[in-house]
N, C-alpha and C positions, 0 to 999 in steps of 0.2 A: 715208835720203842728205841729209845734212846740205851745206847753201847756206852759200861762204861769198863776203864782199864785200873785196875790196880796200881798204884805207887806204892814206892818207897823212897822215902823221903829223910833229906835234913837240914836244918837251919831255914826256920818258921820265922818271918817278921811277915806277917797280915797274909799271907801266900807260903808255901814252901817255896823256898832260894835255889835249892835243888834237890831234884828228884830223877829216878829213872821209873821205867813203866817200859813192859814187855809190850810189845802190838804187831800181830801178826806171824811168831816168831822172831822178832827180833828186837834187839835191847836199844832202848834209847834215853842218853841223859837232857834234862834240860837244867839248864845251870844258869842262872844269875849271881852273879857275883857282887858284893857291895863296890860300888865305885869312889875310891877315892877323892878325886875331884870334884864331885858332885855331892858328896858326902850324903849321897842316899842310894839306894838299890836303882839301878834301871829298870824302865819298865816293859823290859822285855826280857824274853829265854832264848842264851844259845840253843840251839839245839843239834845234839851229834847222835849219828850212828855208831852204836858201840859194839867192839868185839864181845865174846863170851867171857864174861867175868870170873873171878873164883870168889869164895867168902872171903878169902884174908884181903879180895881187893875192896871190898863190903867193908871188912870191917876197919882198915885201914882210912885215913882222911880220904874225903873227895874232890877237895877242892882244885887238885891239876888230874885229876880222872879224864877231862877232857880231851888231855895231850895225847890219850890212847884212842881216839876217837876213830873208826874207820874213814869216816866222813862228815865234814861239817852240814848239815844242812842249811844254816841260815839261824833267822831268829823269829820269834810266836813272840805277837803283842801278850803282855800276861792279862789283860782284858779279854783275848781271844780264847784262852782255855776256861773250862765251868771245871772248877773242882765240887766235889759230894758237899752236903751242909757241914760236913765238921772241915774239911778243907784240909784233909791229912790221909786220905784211904784211897780216892779213886779220881781220874779226871774223864771227861766226855772224850770218846774217840773221837769227835769231827776232831782235836786238837791236834792229829797228826795229818790232815787236809792239807794246810799249807807247806810243812815241811816236807812232805813224800812227794811233789812236783819235781819235775825236770829244771835242773841247774841247780841242782845242791855240789857241793864239791868235795874233793880230796882234804882231809883233814887238816894236812899239811897246807895247803894253801890260805888258811884260819890266822 
């Protein structure tokens, strides 16, 4: 059985480039911002454990919300994230396996 986790996303280019997912009672941000030096998107998300956010936070621009993270959880290769067929509604829960391992660091160290 596959467990699916609903996502809330913005910025779509082949896949969502920034999205939130709530998993096991915690809020996660997956962020893949355009890299001007590469002139392309990187092939990985930066993952963050987030504090509780308000409706106003979600309504405002998301580009700098990662700065409010409680902890940086490292990176997740985009191919390691399995999206639903629409690529807009959900991800498989196994995407959290790599980022929930020991070694995560406070967001300020990012």
